[in-house]
C-alpha positions in Angstrom: 167.8 127.6 113.9 169.9 130.4 112.5 169.6 131.8 108.9 173.2 130.6 108.3 172.1 127.0 108.3 170.1 127.7 105.1 172.1 130.6 103.5 175.9 130.4 103.5 178.3 133.3 104.0 179.1 134.6 100.6 182.4 136.4 99.8 183.4 138.2 96.6 186.9 137.6 95.3 188.9 140.8 94.5 189.2 139.9 90.9 185.4 139.8 90.7 185.2 143.4 92.0 187.5 144.4 89.1 185.1 142.7 86.6 182.2 144.5 88.2 183.9 147.9 87.9 184.8 147.1 84.3 181.2 146.0 83.6 179.9 149.4 84.7 182.5 151.2 82.5 181.8 149.1 79.4 178.1 148.8 79.7 178.1 145.0 80.3 176.6 145.0 83.7 173.5 143.0 82.7 175.8 140.3 81.2 177.8 140.2 84.5 174.6 139.9 86.6 173.5 136.9 84.4 176.9 135.3 85.0 176.8 135.9 88.8 173.3 134.6 89.0 174.3 131.3 87.3 177.4 131.0 89.4 175.5 131.5 92.6 172.9 129.0 91.5 175.8 126.6 90.7 177.3 127.1 94.2 174.0 126.5 95.9 174.0 123.1 94.4 177.2 122.3 96.2 175.9 123.9 99.4 172.6 122.0 99.5 174.2 118.6 98.8 176.9 119.4 101.5 174.1 120.2 103.9 172.4 116.9 103.2 175.6 115.2 104.3 175.9 117.6 107.3 179.2 119.0 106.2 180.7 122.0 108.1 180.7 124.9 105.6 182.6 128.1 106.2 181.2 130.0 103.2 181.3 130.5 99.5 183.8 132.6 97.5 182.5 133.9 94.2 184.6 134.8 91.2 183.7 135.2 87.6 182.8 131.9 85.9 182.9 130.0 89.1 183.2 129.9 92.9 184.6 127.8 95.7 182.7 126.4 98.7 185.0 126.4 101.7 184.5 123.3 104.0 186.3 121.3 106.7 185.5 118.0 105.0 188.0 117.7 102.2 189.9 114.4 102.4 188.1 113.2 105.5 184.5 112.5 104.3 183.6 109.4 102.3 184.8 109.7 98.7 181.3 109.1 97.4 180.0 112.1 99.4 182.7 114.3 98.0 181.9 113.2 94.5 178.2 113.9 94.9 178.9 117.3 96.4 181.1 118.1 93.5 178.8 117.1 90.7 175.8 118.8 92.4 177.1 122.1 91.1 177.2 121.2 87.4 173.9 119.4 87.8 172.3 122.8 88.7 172.9 123.9 85.1 170.3 121.4 83.9 167.7 123.2 86.0 168.8 126.5 84.5 168.2 125.2 81.0 164.7 124.0 81.9 164.0 127.4 83.5 165.3 129.3 80.5 163.2 127.1 78.1 160.1 127.9 80.3 160.8 131.6 80.2 161.4 131.5 76.5 158.2 129.6 75.7 156.1 132.0 77.7 157.8 135.1 76.5 158.4 136.3 80.1 161.9 137.6 79.5 163.2 139.3 76.3 164.7 136.8 73.9 168.1 138.7 73.9 168.4 138.0 77.6 167.4 134.4 77.2 170.1 133.9 74.5 172.8 135.5 76.7 171.7 133.3 79.6 171.8 130.1 77.4 175.3 131.0 76.2 176.7 131.8 79.7 175.1 128.8 81.2 176.8 126.5 78.7 180.1 128.4 79.0 180.2 128.3 82.8 179.3 124.6 82.8 182.0 123.6 80.3 184.6 125.8 82.0 183.9 124.3 85.5 184.2 120.8 84.1 187.8 121.5 82.9 190.2 119.1 84.9 191.9 122.1 86.6 192.1 122.8 90.3 190.0 124.2 92.0 187.3 123.8 89.3 184.8 121.0 89.6 186.5 119.0 86.9 189.8 119.5 88.9 188.1 118.3 92.0 186.8 115.2 90.3 190.2 114.5 89.0 191.7 114.8 92.5 189.0 112.6 93.9 189.7 109.9 91.3 193.5 110.2 91.9 193.0 110.0 95.7 191.2 106.7 95.3 194.2 105.3 93.4 197.2 107.0 95.0 198.2 108.2 98.4 196.4 111.4 99.4 199.6 113.6 99.4 200.7 112.4 96.0 197.2 112.8 94.5 197.0 116.4 95.7 200.5 117.3 94.4 199.8 115.7 91.0 196.6 117.6 90.4 198.2 121.0 91.4 201.2 120.3 89.2 199.0 119.3 86.3 196.8 122.4 86.7 199.8 124.8 86.9 201.3 123.3 83.7 198.1 123.4 81.8 197.4 127.0 82.7 200.9 128.0 81.7 200.6 126.2 78.3 197.2 127.8 77.7 198.5 131.3 78.5 201.5 130.9 76.2 199.4 129.5 73.4 196.9 132.3 73.6 199.7 134.9 73.6 201.5 133.4 70.7 199.3 131.3 68.5 195.6 132.1 68.8 193.6 135.4 68.9 194.0 137.1 72.3 190.9 137.2 74.5 191.3 139.3 77.7 188.6 137.5 79.7 190.0 134.0 78.9 193.5 135.2 79.7 192.5 136.7 83.0 190.6 133.5 84.0 193.5 131.2 83.3 195.9 133.7 84.9 193.6 133.6 88.0 193.7 129.8 88.0 197.5 129.9 87.7 197.8 132.2 90.7 195.3 130.1 92.8 197.2 126.9 92.0 200.5 128.5 92.8 199.1 129.6 96.2 197.7 126.1 96.8 201.1 124.6 96.0 202.7 126.7 98.6 200.1 125.6 101.1 200.2 121.9 100.2 202.1 121.0 103.4 199.5 122.6 105.6 196.7 120.9 103.6 198.4 117.5 104.3 198.9 118.3 108.0 195.2 119.1 108.3 194.4 115.8 106.7 196.7 114.0 109.2 195.3 115.9 112.2 191.7 115.0 111.3 192.8 111.4 111.0 194.7 111.5 114.3 191.6 112.9 116.0 189.4 110.1 114.6 187.4 112.5 112.3 188.2 110.7 109.0 186.0 108.1 107.3 187.7 104.7 107.3 186.3 101.6 105.5 189.2 99.3 104.9 192.8 98.3 105.7 195.9 98.8 103.6 199.3 97.7 104.9 202.4 99.8 104.3 206.0 98.4 104.1 208.8 100.8 104.8 212.5 100.8 105.7 213.5 101.6 109.2 215.5 104.7 108.3 212.8 106.8 106.8 211.2 109.6 108.7 207.6 109.8 110.0 206.5 112.3 107.4 207.8 110.1 104.7 205.6 107.3 106.1 202.6 109.5 106.3 203.1 110.3 102.6 202.0 106.8 101.8 198.7 107.2 103.6 195.5 106.7 101.5 192.2 108.2 102.3 189.5 105.9 103.7 192.2 103.2 104.6 193.6 102.2 108.0 197.3 101.4 107.8 199.3 98.7 109.6 203.0 99.8 109.0 205.5 97.0 108.6 209.1 98.3 109.2 212.1 96.4 107.8 215.2 96.4 109.9 218.7 95.2 109.0 218.9 91.5 108.7 215.5 91.5 107.0 213.8 91.7 110.5 210.2 93.1 110.3 208.2 94.6 113.0 204.7 96.3 112.8 203.5 99.5 114.2 199.9 101.0 114.0 199.4 104.3 112.2 197.9 105.8 115.3 201.1 105.2 117.2 203.0 107.1 114.5 200.5 109.9 114.4 200.6 110.2 118.3 204.5 110.2 118.2 204.4 113.0 115.6 201.7 115.3 116.9 201.7 114.6 120.7 205.3 113.7 121.4 206.6 116.0 118.6 209.0 113.5 117.2 209.3 115.5 114.0 212.8 114.3 113.0 212.8 110.7 114.3 213.0 107.7 112.0 210.2 105.1 111.9 212.7 102.5 113.2 213.4 104.4 116.3 209.7 104.9 117.1 209.0 101.2 116.4 211.9 100.0 118.6 210.9 102.2 121.4 207.3 101.0 121.4 208.3 97.3 121.1 211.0 97.7 123.8 
């Protein structure tokens, strides 16, 4: 057994390095170390739960007031597993509260440090529960949407919502409420991250389809899809739900309907590279 099985690779986001430098210059290094300790404990909650489900984990990226665990499982594992891994992080804050109460009751740590830790533990917990991607609240929002909507649409909606919310907050803070540099930088960081994820949304969806094509996605039910013969394969895939197997019913002129299995469509796209063919052509070829 290697040490990596029990301790993930930990990376530091460039914006966190800026905060570390600023903390040295402003004499707030102790506060930053408390924040990083809480964030790391939070991320280990995600990591431990993911290990319970035997997820493949690349590492953890730390940034101020939060972090992101990078895995290969998004959209392919059971939805219940993803929800449990997501809430395992916020759940860690309850243990931190208990630990702080113990330290306070036994006067092990100065009261000023305890008060700071209580404040930052609450702030980080509430911040991470905001319904903004890629915070835990945003992931929970995406998981709920992906249970109700096609995977691609759910992902697009949560990113659009996060971008709009960040922009609104930044404008409100600049124009209507007292300016706070730390809050401004955090929401600016979230805006930049969401903009980057928006640009990568196509590749996220392709990865979701590839895992499905290779039989690596969790499936527990069937959901038929009805489409017109003239739409393209990628438009068909945009109707795919997570955890559902799709029988695709194609309507031709004259109200003639034929069915095609989703694996035939995925094979045609990824193996035969029929990127620009319509679903009607694929169906007619297979039935002929």
